[in-house]
C-alpha positions in Angstrom: -5.1 -22.7 12.1 -2.7 -24.9 10.2 0.8 -25.6 11.5 3.2 -27.4 9.2 6.5 -28.7 10.5 9.2 -28.9 7.8 12.8 -28.2 7.3 13.4 -24.6 6.1 16.4 -23.1 4.5 16.6 -19.3 4.1 18.7 -16.5 2.8 19.4 -13.2 4.6 19.7 -11.3 1.4 17.9 -8.0 1.4 16.7 -6.3 -1.7 16.3 -2.7 -2.9 12.6 -2.9 -2.0 13.5 -2.0 1.6 14.3 1.6 0.5 11.3 2.3 -1.7 8.8 4.7 -0.3 5.5 3.3 0.7 3.8 6.4 -0.7 4.7 5.6 -4.3 1.6 3.6 -5.2 -0.5 6.5 -4.0 1.6 8.9 -6.0 1.0 6.8 -9.1 -2.7 6.8 -8.5 -2.7 10.6 -8.1 -0.8 11.1 -11.4 -3.1 8.7 -13.2 -6.2 10.6 -11.9 -4.7 13.8 -13.2 -4.1 12.2 -16.6 -0.4 12.5 -16.3 0.5 8.8 -16.0 -0.6 5.8 -18.0 -0.4 2.3 -16.7 -0.3 -1.1 -18.3 -3.8 -2.0 -17.2 -6.3 -1.1 -14.5 -4.3 0.4 -11.6 -1.2 -1.4 -12.8 1.8 1.0 -13.3 4.6 -1.5 -13.6 6.5 0.2 -10.9 9.3 -2.3 -10.5 10.4 -2.0 -14.1 13.1 0.5 -15.3 11.6 3.1 -17.6 13.0 3.5 -21.1 14.2 6.9 -22.5 11.2 7.0 -24.8 8.7 6.4 -21.9 10.5 9.0 -19.8 10.1 11.7 -22.5 6.4 10.9 -22.9 6.0 11.2 -19.1 7.7 14.5 -19.2 5.5 15.9 -22.0 2.3 14.9 -20.1 3.6 16.3 -16.8 4.2 19.7 -18.3 0.8 19.8 -19.9 2.1 19.7 -23.5 0.8 16.3 -24.6 -1.9 17.7 -26.9 0.5 20.2 -28.4 3.1 17.5 -28.9 0.6 15.1 -30.6 -0.4 17.9 -32.9 3.2 18.7 -33.7 3.9 19.2 -37.4 7.4 20.7 -37.2 10.7 19.1 -38.1 11.1 15.5 -37.2 13.9 14.4 -34.9 17.1 13.1 -36.6 16.8 9.8 -34.8 16.1 6.6 -36.7 15.5 4.3 -33.6 12.2 6.0 -32.4 9.1 3.8 -32.2 6.0 5.1 -34.0 4.1 5.7 -30.8 6.9 8.0 -29.4 7.8 9.8 -32.6 5.8 13.0 -31.9 6.8 13.1 -28.2 10.5 12.9 -29.0 10.4 15.2 -32.0 8.6 17.8 -29.9 10.9 17.4 -26.9 14.0 17.5 -29.2 12.9 20.7 -31.0 12.1 22.4 -27.7 15.5 21.6 -26.2 14.2 19.2 -23.5 16.1 16.1 -24.6 19.0 15.0 -26.8 20.1 11.8 -28.3 22.8 9.3 -27.4 24.3 10.2 -30.8 23.5 12.3 -33.8 21.3 9.6 -35.3 20.2 7.5 -32.3 17.9 8.6 -29.5 18.4 5.3 -27.5 14.6 4.9 -27.2 14.7 1.4 -25.8 17.6 2.1 -23.4 16.7 2.4 -19.7 17.1 5.9 -18.3 19.1 6.5 -15.1 18.3 8.9 -12.2 20.6 11.7 -13.3 19.2 11.7 -16.8 15.6 11.8 -15.6 16.4 14.6 -13.1 18.0 16.5 -15.9 14.8 16.2 -18.0 12.7 17.5 -15.2 15.0 20.4 -14.6 14.8 21.4 -18.3 11.0 21.0 -18.2 11.0 23.4 -15.2 12.8 26.0 -17.3 16.4 25.4 -16.1 19.2 25.1 -18.6 22.4 23.1 -18.4 23.6 25.0 -21.5 23.1 28.3 -19.8 24.8 27.1 -16.6 21.9 26.7 -14.3 23.2 23.2 -13.5 25.6 20.7 -14.8 24.5 17.7 -16.8 27.1 15.6 -15.0 25.6 16.6 -11.6 22.0 17.9 -11.7 21.3 16.9 -8.1 22.5 20.0 -6.3 20.0 22.2 -8.0 17.3 19.5 -7.9 17.7 19.1 -4.1 17.6 22.8 -3.6 14.2 23.3 -5.3 12.6 20.3 -3.6 12.6 17.9 -6.5 14.3 15.2 -4.5 12.1 15.4 -1.4 11.2 12.0 0.1 13.1 10.2 -2.7 15.5 7.4 -1.7 17.7 6.3 -4.6 17.8 2.6 -5.5 20.5 0.7 -7.3 18.3 0.7 -10.4 16.2 3.7 -11.5 12.6 2.3 -11.6 9.2 3.6 -12.8 8.5 3.9 -9.1 11.3 6.5 -8.9 10.0 8.2 -12.0 6.6 8.5 -10.4 7.8 10.1 -7.2 10.2 12.6 -8.9 7.4 13.5 -11.3 5.0 14.1 -8.5 7.5 16.3 -6.8 7.9 18.3 -10.0 4.2 19.2 -9.8 4.9 20.9 -6.4 8.1 22.6 -7.6 8.2 26.2 -8.9 9.5 26.6 -12.4 12.3 29.0 -13.1 11.0 32.6 -13.3 7.6 31.6 -11.9 6.1 32.5 -8.5 3.8 29.5 -8.3 4.3 25.7 -8.4 3.9 23.8 -11.7 0.5 22.4 -10.7 -1.0 25.9 -10.3 0.0 26.9 -13.9 -1.6 23.7 -15.1 -4.8 24.5 -13.2 -4.9 28.1 -14.6 -4.4 26.9 -18.1 -7.2 24.3 -17.8 -4.9 21.4 -18.4 -5.8 20.1 -14.9 -9.3 20.5 -13.5 -9.9 21.7 -10.0 -12.1 18.7 -9.4 -9.4 16.2 -10.5 -6.8 18.0 -8.5 -8.9 18.0 -5.3 -9.7 14.2 -5.7 -6.0 13.5 -6.3 -4.9 15.6 -3.4 -7.4 13.9 -1.1 -5.5 10.7 -1.6 -2.7 12.1 0.5 -4.8 11.1 3.5 -4.2 7.4 2.9 -0.4 7.4 2.8 -0.1 6.8 6.5 -1.0 3.5 8.1 -0.3 3.5 11.8 0.0 -0.3 12.3 2.9 -1.0 10.0 5.4 0.5 7.5 5.4 -2.7 5.3 9.1 -2.5 4.7 9.5 -5.9 3.0 12.5 -8.1 3.9 13.3 -11.5 2.6 14.4 -12.7 6.0 13.9 -11.2 9.4 16.2 -12.2 12.3 15.0 -11.6 15.8 16.5 -12.5 19.2 14.6 -13.2 22.5 16.0 -14.4 25.8 12.7 -15.5 27.4 9.2 -16.5 26.1 7.5 -13.4 27.5 9.4 -11.3 24.9 8.5 -13.4 21.9 5.0 -12.3 21.1 5.7 -8.6 20.8 9.0 -9.0 19.0 7.5 -11.6 16.7 4.6 -9.3 15.8 7.0 -6.5 14.9 8.8 -8.9 12.6 5.6 -9.9 10.9 4.8 -6.2 10.2 7.7 -6.2 7.8 6.2 -9.1 6.0 9.4 -11.2 5.7 9.3 -14.5 3.8 11.2 -16.1 6.7 11.6 -15.3 10.3 14.6 -16.7 12.1 14.2 -16.6 15.9 17.3 -16.8 18.0 16.5 -18.4 21.4 18.3 -20.1 24.3 19.8 -23.4 23.0 18.0 -26.5 24.1 14.6 -24.7 24.3 13.5 -25.1 20.7 10.5 -27.3 21.4 9.4 -25.1 24.2 9.4 -22.0 22.1 7.8 -23.8 19.2 4.9 -24.8 21.4 4.6 -21.2 22.7 4.3 -19.9 19.1 1.6 -22.5 18.5 -0.3 -21.5 21.6 -0.3 -17.7 20.8 -0.5 -17.7 17.1 -4.3 -17.1 17.0 -3.6 -13.6 18.2 -1.7 -13.0 15.0 -4.3 -14.2 12.5 -4.6 -10.6 11.2 -1.2 -11.1 9.6 -1.0 -14.8 8.7 -3.2 -17.9 9.1 -0.6 -20.6 8.4 2.9 -21.3 9.5 5.7 -23.6 8.7 8.0 -24.1 11.6 11.4 -25.9 11.7 14.3 -26.3 14.1 17.3 -28.4 15.0 17.6 -29.5 18.6 20.1 -27.4 20.6 20.6 -25.1 17.6 19.4 -22.0 19.4 17.1 -21.1 16.6 13.6 -21.8 15.2 12.7 -20.7 11.7 9.1 -19.8 10.6 7.6 -19.2 7.2 4.3 -17.4 7.5 1.6 -17.6 4.8 0.1 -14.2 5.0 -3.6 -13.5 4.9 -4.9 -12.0 1.7 -6.3 -9.0 3.5 -2.9 -8.2 5.0 -1.1 -8.9 1.7 -3.5 -6.5 -0.1 -2.7 -3.7 2.3 1.0 -4.4 2.2 1.0 -4.2 -1.6 -0.8 -0.9 -1.6 1.6 0.6 0.8 4.7 -0.8 -0.9 4.2 -2.1 -4.5 7.6 -3.7 -4.5 6.2 -6.4 -2.1 6.3 -9.7 -4.0 2.6 -10.7 -4.2 0.5 -12.6 -6.7 -1.6 -11.1 -9.5 -4.6 -12.3 -7.4 -3.5 -10.1 -4.5 -2.9 -7.1 -6.8 -6.5 -7.5 -8.2 -8.0 -7.8 -4.8 -6.1 -4.8 -3.5 -7.4 -2.6 -6.3 -11.0 -3.8 -5.7 -10.7 -2.7 -2.1 -8.9 0.5 -3.1 -11.7 1.4 -5.5 -14.3 0.8 -2.7 -12.4 3.1 -0.5 -12.2 5.8 -3.1 -15.9 5.5 -4.0 -17.4 5.0 -0.6 -15.1 6.5 2.0 -12.6 9.0 0.6 -14.7 12.1 0.9 -16.1 10.9 4.2 -12.6 10.6 5.5 -11.7 14.0 4.2 -14.5 15.7 6.1 -15.7 13.3 8.8 -14.8 12.8 12.4 -13.2 9.5 13.4 -16.5 8.3 14.8 -18.4 9.2 11.6 -15.7 7.5 9.6 -15.9 4.3 11.7 -19.7 4.3 11.4 -19.4 4.7 7.6 -17.1 1.7 7.3 -19.4 -0.3 9.6 -22.5 0.6 7.6 -20.9 0.0 4.2 -19.8 -3.5 5.2 -23.2 -4.4 6.8 -25.0 -3.3 3.6 -22.4 -4.8 1.1 -21.9 -8.3 2.6 -24.0 -11.3 3.3 -23.0 -13.9 5.8 -21.8 -17.1 4.0 -23.7 -19.9 5.7 -21.8 -22.4 3.5 -18.4 -21.1 4.4 -17.1 -21.3 0.9 -13.4 -21.0 0.1 -12.2 -17.4 0.7 -15.2 -16.6 3.0 -12.8 -16.2 6.0 -10.6 -13.6 4.3 -10.9 -10.5 2.2 -11.3 -12.4 -1.1 -14.8 -13.7 -0.2 -15.8 -10.2 0.9 -14.6 -8.5 -2.3 -15.2 -11.1 -4.9 -18.5 -12.7 -3.8 -19.9 -10.2 -1.4 -20.3 -13.1 1.0 -18.1 -13.9 4.0 -17.8 -15.3 7.5 -16.5 -13.4 10.5 -12.9 -13.6 9.1 -13.9 -11.9 5.9 -16.0 -9.3 7.6 -13.1 -8.4 10.0 -10.5 -8.5 7.2 -12.5 -6.0 5.1 -13.0 -3.7 8.2 -9.3 -3.8 8.9 -8.4 -3.1 5.3 -10.8 -0.1 5.0 -9.9 1.2 8.4 -6.2 1.2 7.6 -6.7 2.9 4.2 -8.7 5.6 6.1 -5.8 6.2 8.5 -7.5 4.6 11.5 -5.7 2.4 14.0 -7.4 -1.0 14.1 -6.8 -4.5 15.2 -8.2 -7.8 14.1 -9.2 -9.9 17.2 -9.4 -13.7 17.2 -11.1 -15.4 20.1 -14.3 -17.2 20.9 -17.9 -16.2 21.2 -21.2 -17.6 22.3 -23.7 -17.4 19.5 -27.5 -16.9 19.7 -27.9 -20.7 20.2 -25.6 -20.7 23.2 -22.9 -22.5 21.3 -19.3 -21.3 21.9 -17.3 -21.1 18.6 -14.2 -19.5 17.2 -14.8 -15.9 16.1 -13.2 -12.8 14.7 -14.0 -9.2 15.2 -12.1 -5.9 15.3 -10.9 -3.2 17.7 -10.5 0.4 16.5 -9.2 3.6 18.1 -11.6 6.5 18.2 -10.7 9.8 19.9 -7.7 8.3 21.5 -9.5 5.3 23.1 -9.9 1.7 21.9 -13.2 0.0 21.3 -14.5 -3.4 20.1 -16.4 -3.6 16.8 -18.2 -6.8 15.7 -19.5 -6.0 12.3 -20.4 -9.6 11.6 -22.9 -9.8 14.5 -24.3 -6.4 13.5 -25.3 -7.8 10.1 -28.7 -9.6 10.3 -28.1 -13.1 9.0 -31.6 -13.2 7.4 -30.3 -11.3 4.4 -33.6 -9.7 3.7 -31.9 -7.0 1.5 -33.8 -4.4 3.4 -30.7 -2.6 4.6 -31.2 -3.4 8.2 -28.2 -2.3 10.3 -27.7 -3.0 14.0 -25.3 -1.3 16.4 -25.4 -3.9 19.2 -21.7 -4.5 18.9 -20.6 -1.0 17.8 -17.8 0.6 19.8 -18.0 -1.6 22.9 -15.7 -1.7 25.9 -14.0 -4.8 27.2 -16.7 -5.4 29.9 -19.7 -5.1 27.6 -18.4 -7.3 24.8 -17.0 -9.9 27.2 -20.6 -10.9 28.1 -20.4 -13.2 25.0 -16.9 -12.8 23.6 -13.6 -14.0 25.0 -10.0 -13.3 23.8 -6.4 -13.3 25.0 -6.6 -9.8 26.5 -2.8 -9.4 27.1 -2.2 -9.5 23.3 -4.7 -6.7 22.4 -5.2 -3.1 23.5 -7.5 -2.4 26.5 -10.9 -0.9 25.9 -11.9 0.6 29.2 -15.5 1.6 28.3 -18.1 1.6 25.6 -18.8 4.6 23.5 -21.3 7.0 25.1 
């Protein structure tokens, strides 16, 4: 653990990111799997950028299953001279079919960003509704859109982003077009534009949109107030769950050093969130300020849940590596397995996939060593378990304490707790992986779903900061 004491200044400015649905990244993945959304690279959908009018029309054509027809279109060209070559057929097709209009007789406004009313209008037209015939008003399309479910789970932001386009487009798949008795996706399945297999795989991703531990509602600054030290740990943890850049803690004036020391003494129990801290205060100010440096494993999960979280390209890449593992190794198991079977599948995958890093290379104690090198120490093993468990919808904790190894030496150690069938259990995947690395696929279950009493024979931890595990799995 590293604790740095520096002067910190912070801003309480919140951003639009607070209102963006945590489901949007999953929706983007689903649309991509269905061939309805293209990104700017592997799993990168540029969700924080405003879409242009040209991009929005292309999205609309794909969504309605007309992309091949549009790309084969040989009818009259649109009258617009500002259309890029890549978008020419999309816009010509949409214009001739009454789906879109220009900003003038000669300009489409291809590079202009689209706003929410304009995109909702496009979707309504694609669903067979007409503003010319009075189904809705171009000036106010939301009344009809809300009534047919097009705006479900959508929270408007000050700017209309590709994230908004994704969620509204996903909703359109579940919306019944005018004059039809079935949702749009069913007609796409019947016509063969969508395959049953692709739809089932995309639909299965719905199971990972809920993570019990946290909502990952990013805030620039979190301000919390405590009147006594006993309140600090729980409230502080809740603040960390919103991954703020700065946490300002309001405390009784004159007790700044006392509260700082308490944070230092309890911070190990929060290593699942962050592994470094910068702490600052002025004497008798009634406040201490903390800047956490979040663990890579926690940052990866936060990014997947809320892609507006400001993370580095490294974290985005790591997150997608972990996400791909989940899809390939665990998705169908989650869809059909019991909680016990799912926990066992995660345990077995990690034991088979990782080797213990005897040299403790950089990244070995976090998810980057596990995903990039396939080698990790206990911190990396537990970070990967936490990540895969949360993607699977399981409640899990990362425990930091001490353990007595096979040589009788007591050392710092990390493992997990997981809830199965309503009860909590300990899970030490690291110690279930033979350190000999014989590549023979040996898996042990010595530390699989243990209760407090059984694991405490060689593990110790601050029990008041973690759930109780009354008994081992039987």
